[in-house]
GULUM-733412 format. One record per residue (C-alpha): residue in one letter; y, x, z. Coordinates in steps of 0.001 Angstrom, whole numbers, padded with zeros to 6 digits, always signed. Each point is the difference from the previous one (the first is absolute). Example, Ala and Ser with C-alpha at 12.3 -4.5 7.8 and 13.67 -1.06 7.14 Angstrom:
<rs>
a-004500+012300+007800/s+003440+001370-000660/
</rs>
This chain:
<rs>
m+038947+081040+007800/i-001958+001650-002845/d+001169-001063-003473/i-003356-000846-001562/i+001424-000871-003428/e+001951+003254-000239/n-003067+002103+000819/l-002198-002049-002317/n+002310+000625-002950/k+000289+003701+000776/k-003763+000256-000172/f-000403-001991-003235/d+003205+000902-001919/n+001744-003392+000460/k-003006-001879-001327/y+000547-002641+002686/k+003799-000190-000045/n-000197-003779-000543/l-001805-000580+003302/k+001743-000961+003234/l-001417+000127+003521/l-000161-003561+001400/n-001638+000508+003403/v-002433+002074+002023/m-002402-001581+002476/y-001564+002476+002436/d-002533-001256+002558/s-003319+000893+001621/f-001892-000805-003231/g+001998+002287-002255/c+003129+000163-002095/t+000909-002466-002774/i+002861+001007-002310/t+001449-002628-002359/f+002063+000898-003075/l+002174-002176-002225/f-000052+000409-003774/p+002345-001627-002561/y-000929-003299-001660/t+000448+001778-003355/i-003289+001866+000675/d-003198-002031-000349/e-002173+001652+002647/i-000715+003344+001710/d-003220+001334-001494/s-002941+001016+002190/q+000394+003701-000862/s+003562+000016+001325/r-001052-001921+003108/n-002676+002569+000815/e+002332+002894-000788/i+002690-001279+002389/e-002476-000885+002756/n-001736+003405-000110/y+003306+001869+000012/l+001386-001931+002971/q-003220+000476+001966/e+000383+003750-000446/f+003800+000158+000342/l+000351-002093+003160/s-002993+001640+001710/l-000771-003096+002048/n-003229-000390+001937/k-000183-003585-001260/s-000889-001225-003473/i+002853-000883-002361/k-000025-003088-002179/v+002555-000502-002776/k+001190-003387-001264/f+002339-000936-002866/k+002256-003038-000270/k+001926-001066-003097/s+003767-000412+000508/f+000650-003388-001632/l+003655-000825-000716/d+000024-003740+000560/e+003522-001419+000480/k-000947-002281+002890/l-001937+002794+001678/i+003043+002292-000157/i+002298-002697+001435/n-002525-000615+002774/e+000154+003672+000959/v+003828-000055-000060/i-000068-002926+002443/e-002565+001889+002094/f+002431+002930+000145/f+002647-002240+001565/k-002525-001481+002446/i-000901+003469+001265/n+003233+001985-000317/k+002974-002396-000259/k-000840-003107+001996/g+003690-000862+000335/l+000250-000514-003767/l-003167-002070-000250/p+001801-003403+000214/y+001850+000939-003206/i-003095+001178-001903/s-002377-002220-002007/f-001617-000381-003431/d+003155-001853-001084/n+002273+003048+000222/i-002328+002808-001159/t-001038+000700-003587/s-002448+002569-001336/t-000571+001020-003620/y-001861+002960-001478/k-000754+001769-003263/d-002745+002618-000017/l+000552+001780+003349/d+003731-000756+000305/v+000713-002775+002520/d+003370-001683+000659/v+000384-001780+003339/k+003164-002035+000620/i+000920-001401+003433/y+002848-002525+000196/l+001948-000226+003295/n+003193-001822+000886/q+003323+001704+000518/d+000209+000064+003785/i-003466+001539+000345/l+000726+002624-002665/s+003135+001022+001879/l-002140+001083+002964/l-002510+002053-002002/d-000307+003560-001165/d-001582-001120-003280/i-000744+003555-001195/e-002064+000725+003106/l-001714-003409-000191/k-000969+000503-003662/s-001461+003397+000823/e-002057-001445+002888/i-001380-002837-002157/k-000916+002413-002783/e-001794+002303+002444/f-001924-002971+001420/l-001107-001284-003427/n-001098+003456-001091/k-002697-000103+002695/f-001750-002911-001726/f+000734+000353-003732/i+000113+002654-002670/a+003251-000793-001788/n+003594+001084-000529/f+002011-002406+002125/n+003636-000877-000590/i+001403-002040+002915/e+003234-001995-000365/i+001750-001945+002768/i+002325-002544-001570/e+002575-002384+001415/n-000902-003629-000660/e+002419-002873-000473/d+000402-000909+003681/k+003641+000396+001036/l+001417+000980+003357/p+002394-002820+001055/e+003547+000712+001098/n-000653-001746+003327/i-003235-001330+001416/e+000271-003499+001428/a-001928-001141+003071/d-000282-003369+001685/d+002198-000456+003060/i-002764-001771+001914/i-003425+001622+000118/p-003132-002073+000774/i-001076+001001+003506/s-003620+000629+000969/s-000957-001423+003358/k-002263+002993+000585/a+002688+002676-000451/r+001567+001531+003131/r+003799-000065-000247/y+003051+000977+002056/n+003787-000400-000080/v+002775+002213-001377/n+003723-000741-000448/v+001434+000226-003539/i+003295+001920-000148/k+000680+000182-003751/h-001738-000930-003268/i-000366+003123-002169/v-002036-001432-002890/g-000478-003752-000403/g+000663-002808+002469/d-001631-001365+003143/i-003491+001077+000992/i-001930-002698+001862/p-002207-000043+002151/k-000748+002948+002358/p-001560+003360-000987/e-003665+000856+000437/y-001217+003174+001705/i-000462+002895-002456/e-003205+000988+001802/d-001518-003395-000896/i+000340+000567-003761/k-003450+001165-001074/k-000223-001121-003636/p+002186-001028-002978/k+002117-003075+000675/t+002889-001775-001762/s+003349-001099+001489/v-000316+001999+003223/i+002847+000233+002536/l+000049+003312+001888/s+002507+001759+002227/g+000207+003671+000880/f+002157+003075+000355/l+000984+001742-003246/t-001232+003607-000377/n-000444+002532-002823/k+002270-001796-002490/n+000076+001553-003487/k+001876-001122-003102/k-001624+000647-003374/t+001014-000766-003562/f-001661-000515-003359/i+001154-000692-003557/v-000865-003345-001593/k-001912+000730-003208/k+000005-003362-001780/g+001778-003342-000227/k+003686-000876+000251/h+000454+002444+002894/a-001632+002924-001860/g+001638+003294+000951/e+001490-001373+003209/e-000665+001671+003324/k-001639-002209+002661/s-000557+000670+003701/f-002686-000695+002545/y-000358+000922+003664/t-003065+001127+001919/f-000025-000062+003794/n-002089-000889+003041/l+000259-002899+002441/k-001220+000927+003469/n-000667-002290+002961/n-002213+000461+003073/n-001250+003367-001313/t-001213-001661-003206/t+001531+000942-003348/i-000159-001526-003481/d+001139+001604-003272/c+002713-001968-001815/i+001451-000154-003542/y+003137-001894-001047/f+001054-000105-003681/c+003742-000320+000203/g+002523-001752-002232/k+003353+001807-000382/t+001814-002589+002122/h-001997+000996+003080/e-000114+003806-000349/k+003114+000535+002146/d-001432-002097+002850/m-003322+001819-000170/d+001676+003422-000047/i+001864-000600+003276/l-003056-001186+001969/d-000693+002630+002664/d-003303+001214+001361/l-001209-002095+002948/s+001871-003086-001235/l-002051-003058+000959/l-000796-001983-003167/l-001417-003464-000576/c-001665-000262-003415/v-001920-002303-002332/g-002447+001379-002570/d-003556+000291-001237/v-002559+002381+001499/k-002143+001655-002689/f-001973+003186-000415/g+002511+002686-000988/l-000469+002999-002268/n-001385+002067+002886/g-002689-002580+000724/k+001707-001097+003238/l+001400-003456+000683/t+003596+000014-001214/y+002788-002517+000614/y+001781-000960-003265/i+003273-001381+001390/k+002037-002891-001451/k+002546-000810+002747/i+001561+002103+002758/s+002147-000849+003028/l+001406+002230+002727/a-001276-001146+003422/s+000056+000689+003736/p-002790-000441+002567/c-000226-003154+002117/e-000608+000174+003714/i-003758-000002+000564/t-001140-003222+001649/e-002334-000054+003000/e-002753-001407-002224/i+000204+002972-002347/k+000261+002438+002897/n-003165-001328+001567/k-001893+000124-003290/d+001221+003189-001635/d+001599+002044+002775/i-002472+002866-000415/i+000634+000183-003755/y+003775+000325+000524/k-000465+002775+002582/h-002715+001931-001855/k+000487+003714-000484/k-002100+002220-002244/v-002430+002074+002043/v-002696+001141-002462/f+000795+002317-002902/p-003055+000360-002281/d-000906+003465-001302/l-000603+000900-003625/l-003430+001567-000411/p-000609+002796-002537/r-001686-001186-003189/s-003619+001123+000131/a-001112+002500-002624/q-002244-001450-002679/t-003362+001723+000196/n-001908-001719-002792/l-000051+001801-003312/f+001249-003122-001753/d+002528-001325+002548/e-001414-001600+003164/k+002706-002680+000039/q-001464-001795-003003/n-003354-000506+001763/y+001297-002942+002041/n-000229-003562-001218/e+002907-002354-000734/f+000197-001259+003604/i+000918+003468+001259/m+002027+001136-003019/n+002102-003163-000485/n+000856-000835+003628/n+001913+001393+002954/i-002209-000259+003081/v+000890+000538+003669/v-003082+000891+002047/f+000664-000316+003750/d-001643+000108+003408/i+001178-000808+003526/e-000965+001006+003520/t+000373-002556+002792/t-000382-000459+003749/g-002950-002347-000552/l-001717-002409-002368/d+001896-003276+000572/p+003253-000356-002035/d+001223-002700+002398/t-000101+002233+003077/c-000171+003589-001305/e+002620+002191-001711/i+000296+002495-002861/t+000436+003633+001072/e-000091+001741-003384/i+000164-000841-003694/g-000859+002421-002790/a-000072-000557-003752/v-000023+001671-003400/k+001367-001267-003289/v-002167+000372-003116/e+002001-000161-003225/h-001833+000058-003355/g-002940+001961+001365/e+001863+002457+002244/v+000737-000035+003737/t+003782+000448+000031/e+001432-000975+003419/r-000921-000082+003696/f+001208-002508+002605/s-000814+000831+003629/s+001439-001037+003351/f-000895-000644+003617/a+001240-003219+001623/k+000758-000463+003673/p-002021-002857+001547/k+001422-002095+002815/n-003088+000601+002147/p-001983+003182+000834/i-002814+001010-002375/p-003428-000608+001631/l-001838+003202+000910/e-003033-000762-002205/v+002331-000526-002983/q+001756+003313+000711/e-003394+001737-000034/l-000904-001636-003348/t+003281+000495-001879/h+001328+003079+001860/i+003353-001809+000225/t+001439+000199+003515/d+002879-001763+001749/e+001943+003277-000082/m-000327+000227-003809/v+001601-003424-000518/a+002527+000156+002844/f+002936+000646-002335/a-001402-001702-003124/p+001969-002775-001784/r-000756-003644+000656/i-002642-001537-002239/e+002458-002549-001493/d+002058+002823-001559/v-003119+001810-001236/i-001407-003160-001602/q+003295-000797-001741/d+000094+003518-001480/f-003643-000404-001065/y+000858-003389-001544/e+002802+001558-002104/w-002134+003003-000996/s-002996-002098-001103/k+001940-002642-001975/g-001564-000716-003375/c-003176+001957+000829/i-003563-001134+000505/l-000968+000406+003673/s-003360+001578+000713/g-001891+001439+002951/y-003403+000030+001655/n-000911-003391+001534/i+003693-000948+000027/i-000616-003705-000620/n-001892-000386+003280/f+002129+002355+002080/d+003081+001959-001150/l+001727-002789-001934/k-000209-002369+002958/f+001997+002432+002156/i+002491+000774-002782/k+000655-003642-000836/k+000447-000985+003663/v+002846+002512+000419/a+001450-000887-003426/n+000073-003720+000811/n+001911+000709+003221/i+002829+001651-001951/g+000123-002432-002933/l-001902+002082-002548/k-002901-001122-002163/f-002415+002450-001614/d-001002-001755-003240/n-001476+003088-001701/e-003309-000198-001817/v-002760+001309+002322/v-003109+002012-000886/d-002285+000784+002960/t-001738+003308-000704/m-002959-000967+002188/i-000694-002893-002374/v+000224+002390-002965/v-002584+002250+001717/r-002322-002940+000680/q+000182-001037-003667/s-000770+003524-001219/n-003422+001544-000578/l+000435+002403+002919/r-003205+000307+002030/i+000921+000472+003658/g-001391-001032+003374/n+003287-001523+001244/y+003528-000662-001216/k+001992+002085+002467/l+002803+001958-001679/g-001462+003335+001112/t-003383-000884-001511/v+001571-001015-003335/v+002164+003134-000146/k-003035+002218+000597/a-002113-001847-002596/l+002692+000570-002634/g+000335+003703+000837/l+003546-000439+001338/t+001591+001184+003259/l+001355-001897+003018/n+001756+002204+002568/d+000958-001281+003457/a-001285-003557-000397/h+001750-002863+001829/r+003429+001394-000794/a+001858-002337-002332/f+001171+002356-002751/n-003317+001879-000219/d-001978-003250-000261/a+002451-001362-002609/y-000223+003152-002120/a-003808+000004+000142/t-000051-003698-000941/a+002251+000703-002994/q-002444+002679-001157/v-002898-002460+000332/l+001871-002694-001971/m+000837+002445-002799/e-003515+001457-000112/l-001555-003464-000366/n+002426-000880-002803/k-000783+002963-002230/k-001061-000825-003526/
</rs>
């Protein structure tokens, strides 16, 4: 990207060294360039405005007109704290529960700004504070002209020697549960009642009982900085609990009396635990554990077999591909042209092919999808599925999917479970999916005990609400009207990719 400020100062002997580029908006009407200037300067005079505008018109050699705007960089304390919180919302969602106006201070003198962020001891132990300070400073420099000094300070919260948990946990009548046998208490006493399924945990929740096989155990240490234990070395463990192909990240802050027991736990030990599920530092749901017991599986009852047999026997059949990051073609970074919906969400855009139109009698033969992360298409999910009945001839002619092509394809239950895992936490989108695709997907999911509770955005509805002037709302018509490309229509991945392009195009700023 061209450094406008650098070239401007070369031309005018650092006359505009106090300016900072805020943003560039480039559309069909022209180019608008906005600069920040320090609050210590009253205004930018009209002569300077004209001088900068004329130079940029000549230097950038654009066929469009260039308009220059100037915005004063006010150093208001609340405004700075607001932007710090915004940084955590965008970049460090896992830390957001620990961030508020109560534990951030901001003071300034002239252009020197001190920002102090107070975090408790256990959170600090998981952070690379030097890297975090650098990221916050870089973020604030986009919006202010100032010299920022960022400090991350331990507050008075203490990490307890042992974390107590109630022996009996209130049970929700809605939660699915199953049995395990307790062999030995590792940390704490009895854990009653039964564990929930890890796959059912979709949001933060307190006093959760979960069971799973231990994997990826790591022991880490940190030095206590304050209080009566200052200078002492403390330990915590990170690991995963895995059950039914679903995994959750775990953290256990360990008192010295339990380190030996934790050290001897082997991979694939079956654990029964009590803890709180919160958003961790990586933005994913994380299990903060309070009590641990060693367990063994119970014999599966007929009732559970009938209900969840397919889940127990599932094997992974679809392995999504990483797609190359598309080159940015816009002079001022194409990625920034999308609105907050595209930039702040992960979206899975999918399409299916079927043997007919009725989800009660017809079957899925193919599913294709792409994942859009922060304005870029990053992954591809694509698989045939073998139907139980032959594909009707007229459907073969429409989709170009034959019985021979799906003869050795996986069963749809395995494909849908892989799709369920891959799309967790994402918005689901597609073209006319509410009236068609989702009905097929949910019918298969219900048969194997899964529930898609993702937020849904139907791209056809987005098209209908836009100002696009078209004769009909077929996907091919919309793609053509937007100047996009749809190759080999009525194949799931191609339709999904084209739909993703439409959704992104209609959500440009």
